[in-house]
C-alpha positions in Angstrom: 8.8 -57.7 30.0 10.7 -54.5 30.8 9.1 -51.7 32.8 9.1 -49.5 29.7 7.2 -52.2 27.7 4.7 -52.5 30.5 4.2 -48.8 30.6 3.7 -48.6 26.8 1.2 -51.5 26.7 -0.9 -50.3 29.6 -0.9 -46.7 28.3 -1.8 -47.9 24.8 -4.8 -49.8 26.2 -6.1 -46.8 28.3 -5.5 -44.2 25.5 -7.1 -46.4 22.8 -10.1 -47.2 25.1 -10.7 -43.5 25.9 -10.3 -42.6 22.2 -12.7 -45.3 21.1 -15.3 -44.2 23.6 -15.0 -40.6 22.6 -15.3 -41.5 18.9 -18.3 -43.7 19.7 -19.9 -40.8 21.6 -19.4 -38.5 18.6 -20.9 -41.1 16.3 -24.0 -41.4 18.5 -24.3 -37.6 18.6 -24.1 -37.3 14.8 -26.6 -40.1 14.3 -29.0 -38.4 16.8 -28.7 -34.9 15.4 -28.3 -35.5 11.6 -30.3 -38.7 11.1 -32.6 -37.0 8.5 -29.7 -35.5 6.5 -27.7 -38.7 6.5 -30.7 -40.8 5.4 -32.1 -38.4 2.8 -30.8 -40.7 0.1 -29.7 -44.4 0.2 -26.5 -43.4 -1.5 -25.6 -40.6 0.8 -22.0 -40.8 2.0 -22.5 -41.9 5.5 -19.7 -40.2 7.5 -21.3 -41.6 10.6 -20.4 -45.1 9.4 -16.9 -44.0 8.8 -16.7 -42.7 12.3 -18.1 -45.9 13.7 -15.4 -48.0 11.9 -12.7 -45.7 13.3 -14.0 -46.2 16.8 -14.2 -50.0 16.3 -10.5 -49.9 15.1 -9.6 -48.3 18.4 -11.4 -51.0 20.4 -9.5 -53.6 18.4 -6.3 -51.9 19.7 -7.6 -52.2 23.2 -8.3 -55.9 22.9 -5.0 -56.5 21.1 -3.1 -54.6 23.8 -4.8 -56.7 26.5 -3.9 -59.9 24.7 -0.2 -58.9 24.3 0.0 -57.9 28.0 -1.7 -61.2 29.2 0.3 -63.3 26.8 3.6 -61.8 28.0 2.6 -62.2 31.7 1.7 -65.9 31.2 4.6 -66.6 28.8 2.4 -67.4 25.8 4.3 -65.3 23.3 5.9 -68.3 21.6 2.8 -70.3 21.1 1.0 -70.6 17.8 -2.3 -69.6 19.3 -0.9 -66.3 20.6 0.6 -65.4 17.2 -2.6 -66.5 15.4 -4.6 -64.1 17.6 -2.2 -61.3 16.9 -2.6 -61.8 13.2 -6.4 -61.9 13.5 -6.3 -58.6 15.5 -4.2 -57.1 12.7 -6.6 -58.2 10.0 -9.6 -56.8 11.8 -8.0 -53.5 12.7 -6.8 -53.0 9.1 -10.2 -53.9 7.7 -12.0 -51.4 10.0 -9.6 -48.6 9.0 -10.1 -49.6 5.3 -13.9 -49.6 5.7 -13.7 -46.2 7.4 -11.8 -44.9 4.3 -14.6 -46.2 2.1 -16.7 -43.3 3.5 -14.0 -40.6 3.3 -15.1 -38.2 0.6 -11.5 -37.2 -0.1 -10.0 -40.7 0.0 -8.3 -41.9 -3.2 -10.9 -42.5 -5.9 -10.1 -46.3 -6.2 -11.4 -46.9 -2.6 -14.0 -44.1 -2.0 -17.4 -45.9 -2.4 -15.7 -48.6 -4.5 -16.9 -52.0 -3.2 -14.9 -54.0 -5.8 -11.6 -52.5 -4.9 -12.3 -52.7 -1.2 -13.0 -56.4 -1.5 -9.7 -56.8 -3.3 -7.8 -55.0 -0.6 -9.5 -57.0 2.1 -8.4 -60.2 0.4 -4.8 -58.8 0.2 -5.0 -58.1 4.0 -6.1 -61.6 4.8 -3.5 -63.1 2.4 -0.8 -61.0 4.0 -1.8 -62.1 7.5 -1.7 -65.8 6.5 1.8 -65.4 5.0 2.9 -63.5 8.2 1.6 -66.4 10.3 3.0 -69.2 8.2 6.5 -67.9 7.4 8.0 -68.3 10.9 7.1 -72.0 10.8 8.4 -72.4 7.2 11.7 -70.5 7.6 12.3 -71.5 11.3 15.9 -70.4 12.2 16.2 -68.7 8.8 13.4 -66.3 9.7 16.0 -63.7 10.9 18.7 -62.7 8.4 21.1 -59.9 9.1 18.8 -58.5 11.8 15.8 -58.5 9.5 12.7 -60.6 10.5 11.6 -61.9 7.1 8.1 -63.0 8.2 7.3 -59.4 9.2 8.1 -57.8 5.8 4.7 -58.6 4.1 2.8 -56.9 7.0 5.2 -53.9 6.9 4.5 -53.5 3.2 0.7 -53.7 3.8 1.1 -51.1 6.6 2.9 -48.8 4.2 0.1 -49.0 1.7 -2.6 -48.4 4.4 -0.6 -45.5 5.8 -0.4 -44.0 2.3 -4.2 -44.3 2.0 -4.7 -42.7 5.5 -2.2 -39.9 4.8 -3.7 -38.9 1.5 -7.3 -39.1 2.9 -6.5 -37.0 6.0 -4.4 -34.5 4.2 -7.0 -33.8 1.5 -9.9 -33.7 4.0 -8.2 -31.1 6.3 -6.8 -29.0 3.4 -10.3 -28.8 1.8 -11.6 -27.8 5.2 -9.2 -24.9 5.4 -7.1 -26.7 8.1 -3.8 -27.0 6.2 -1.6 -27.1 9.4 -3.6 -30.0 10.7 -3.3 -31.6 7.3 0.5 -31.5 7.5 0.5 -32.7 11.1 -1.7 -35.6 10.1 0.9 -36.6 7.4 3.6 -36.5 10.0 1.5 -38.6 12.4 0.9 -41.2 9.8 4.6 -41.3 9.0 5.3 -41.9 12.7 2.7 -44.8 12.7 4.7 -46.4 9.9 8.1 -45.7 11.6 6.8 -47.3 14.8 6.4 -50.6 13.0 10.0 -50.7 11.6 11.3 -52.3 14.8 9.2 -55.4 14.1 11.2 -56.0 10.9 14.5 -54.4 11.6 15.5 -55.8 14.9 18.4 -53.4 15.4 16.3 -50.3 14.8 16.2 -48.1 17.9 16.0 -49.4 21.4 13.3 -50.5 23.8 12.7 -47.0 25.1 12.8 -45.1 21.7 10.6 -47.6 19.9 7.9 -47.7 22.6 8.1 -43.9 22.9 7.5 -43.5 19.1 4.6 -46.0 19.3 2.8 -44.2 22.1 3.3 -40.7 20.6 2.1 -41.9 17.2 -1.0 -43.7 18.4 -2.0 -40.9 20.8 -1.5 -38.3 18.0 -3.5 -40.5 15.6 -6.5 -40.7 18.0 -6.3 -36.9 18.3 -6.4 -36.5 14.6 -9.5 -38.9 14.5 -11.2 -36.6 17.0 -10.4 -33.5 15.0 -11.7 -35.2 11.9 -14.9 -36.1 13.6 -15.4 -32.5 14.7 -15.0 -31.3 11.1 -17.6 -33.8 10.1 -20.0 -32.4 12.7 -19.4 -28.8 11.5 -19.8 -29.9 7.8 -23.1 -31.6 8.5 -24.4 -28.7 10.5 -23.6 -26.3 7.6 -25.0 -28.6 4.9 -28.2 -27.1 3.4 -31.3 -29.4 3.3 -32.5 -30.3 -0.2 -36.0 -28.8 0.4 -34.6 -25.4 1.4 -32.6 -24.8 -1.8 -34.4 -23.2 -4.7 -33.0 -22.6 -8.2 -34.6 -20.7 -11.1 -33.2 -20.8 -14.6 -34.1 -17.4 -16.0 -32.4 -17.4 -19.4 -29.2 -18.5 -21.1 -26.4 -18.1 -18.5 -28.7 -16.6 -15.9 -29.7 -18.5 -12.7 -31.3 -17.3 -9.5 -30.2 -19.3 -6.4 -31.6 -19.3 -2.9 -29.8 -21.2 0.0 -30.7 -19.7 3.4 -28.2 -21.9 5.3 -25.4 -20.2 3.3 -27.0 -16.7 3.6 -27.7 -16.8 -0.1 -31.1 -15.2 -0.8 -32.3 -14.9 -4.4 -28.9 -14.2 -5.8 -28.8 -13.9 -9.6 -25.7 -15.6 -11.1 -24.6 -14.7 -14.6 -22.3 -17.5 -15.9 -21.4 -15.3 -18.9 -19.0 -17.0 -21.2 -18.9 -20.1 -19.0 -21.5 -21.8 -21.1 -20.3 -25.3 -20.5 -20.8 -25.0 -16.7 -24.2 -23.4 -17.2 -25.4 -26.2 -19.7 -24.2 -28.9 -17.4 -26.1 -27.4 -14.5 -29.2 -27.1 -16.7 -28.9 -30.7 -17.7 -28.9 -31.8 -14.1 -31.9 -29.6 -13.3 -33.9 -30.9 -16.3 -33.2 -34.5 -15.3 -34.0 -34.0 -11.7 -37.3 -32.1 -12.4 -38.7 -34.1 -15.3 -37.1 -37.5 -15.4 -37.7 -40.5 -13.0 -35.5 -43.1 -11.3 -32.0 -43.6 -12.7 -32.7 -41.2 -15.6 -32.3 -38.3 -13.0 -28.6 -39.1 -12.9 -25.8 -38.2 -15.3 -22.6 -40.4 -15.6 -19.5 -38.4 -14.9 -16.6 -40.4 -16.4 -14.6 -40.7 -19.6 -17.4 -42.3 -21.5 -20.2 -40.5 -19.8 -22.3 -37.4 -20.8 -20.0 -35.3 -18.6 -16.3 -36.4 -19.1 -14.9 -35.9 -15.6 -15.6 -34.5 -12.1 -13.7 -31.4 -12.8 -16.7 -30.1 -14.7 -18.8 -30.4 -11.5 -16.2 -28.7 -9.4 -16.1 -25.8 -11.9 -19.8 -25.2 -11.5 -19.4 -24.7 -7.8 -16.2 -22.7 -8.1 -17.9 -20.4 -10.6 -20.9 -19.8 -8.3 -18.6 -19.1 -5.4 -16.5 -16.6 -7.5 -19.4 -14.9 -9.2 -21.2 -14.3 -5.8 -17.9 -13.5 -4.1 -18.8 -15.7 -1.2 -16.7 -15.8 2.0 -15.3 -19.0 3.5 -18.4 -19.5 5.7 -20.8 -19.1 2.8 -18.8 -21.0 0.1 -20.6 -23.9 -1.5 -19.2 -27.4 -1.6 -19.9 -29.8 -4.4 -21.9 -32.0 -2.1 -24.3 -29.0 -1.3 -25.7 -29.3 -4.9 -24.8 -32.7 -6.1 -25.4 -36.2 -4.7 -23.1 -39.1 -5.7 -25.3 -42.1 -6.5 -22.6 -44.6 -7.3 -21.0 -46.1 -10.4 -19.7 -42.6 -11.4 -23.3 -41.2 -11.4 -24.4 -37.9 -9.9 -27.7 -36.2 -9.4 -28.8 -32.7 -8.5 -29.6 -32.6 -4.7 -32.4 -30.0 -5.0 -36.0 -31.4 -4.7 -37.9 -31.2 -8.1 -40.6 -28.8 -6.8 -37.8 -26.3 -6.0 -36.5 -26.2 -9.6 -38.1 -23.9 -12.1 -37.0 -23.4 -15.7 -38.2 -20.8 -18.2 -40.4 -22.4 -20.8 -38.6 -20.8 -23.8 -35.3 -21.8 -22.4 -36.5 -25.4 -22.2 -37.7 -25.4 -25.8 -34.4 -23.9 -27.1 -32.4 -26.4 -25.1 -34.4 -29.4 -26.2 -34.0 -28.4 -29.8 -30.2 -27.9 -29.5 -29.3 -30.7 -27.1 -27.0 -33.3 -28.6 -28.6 -36.0 -26.3 -32.1 -36.4 -27.7 -33.2 -38.1 -24.4 -34.0 -34.6 -23.1 -36.9 -34.2 -25.6 -38.4 -37.4 -24.1 -38.1 -35.9 -20.5 -39.9 -32.8 -21.6 
């Protein structure tokens, strides 16, 4: 092992350990300060769990680095047991990162709170690790062709897919938090993470110094991004209004009075005007939340559901922000008013006692509603 390689591995172990401890400390702090908010609903997106999985991924890096260092010192790198352990560490690390993305609100839709797709990807990760472990023994001297290690190609393809998921999730999260520069930096860091793995496949790529330099920069930067992400989650939770402090009063067609002290919104009257679709959708959620029970309080938001897509929910929030001319510190987020229950279903987050609807408005709506279930609720 060269001195450069020793420096990289030892630095990797120390940096990953410190990063894991810091993330774990932030996770503990979030759990302690926001337990009630996180557990207000069984379906609440548990950012604390996402943070926990990120910290566990860091500790896997620590163990993996220690194994590589020890295996190199004791000349175990050519043994099957050594390679099997490396593949197992890769599986566990990738699964922890994937499980963390499961709780990323701005992750691609096919993995955010989607257990079926997560299971499929986990199976793909395990299958890829098995192939990566088996190919060197099957190909033997043909494993390296024109400077390309064939057995490492499946793992590189899987890494490209996971880097795509991380890049999209981080970029969306930071952009929606008003941190565009960090969003772009996160994409560059994820790209460096992918580039740092090219030398495992393309044996002539770079040299010992440049490859290890890219690896240490990429992983250090990624841990820093994780810490910034955790900080944004703390700020987000601290500014999230509690369900029992929000009050909403439907005064008449298109008119709503809203009170959210956390956002400095006190009895503000909102006139949706010609935006009748957004007003009716908000009224539907309110009626179900106040008068229905159990699963009937939710509305499916999908192509075949009562509301066709999530854009309609976003427009409700955007209209409120625009009509009230809220600044960045006051602006509402979709999760302030709506809770995602699962299976494309959403529910109004306000407690039923804090919802009031004019009686004549209720009568008119029940008579004109296309979905006759509303008559049963009332």
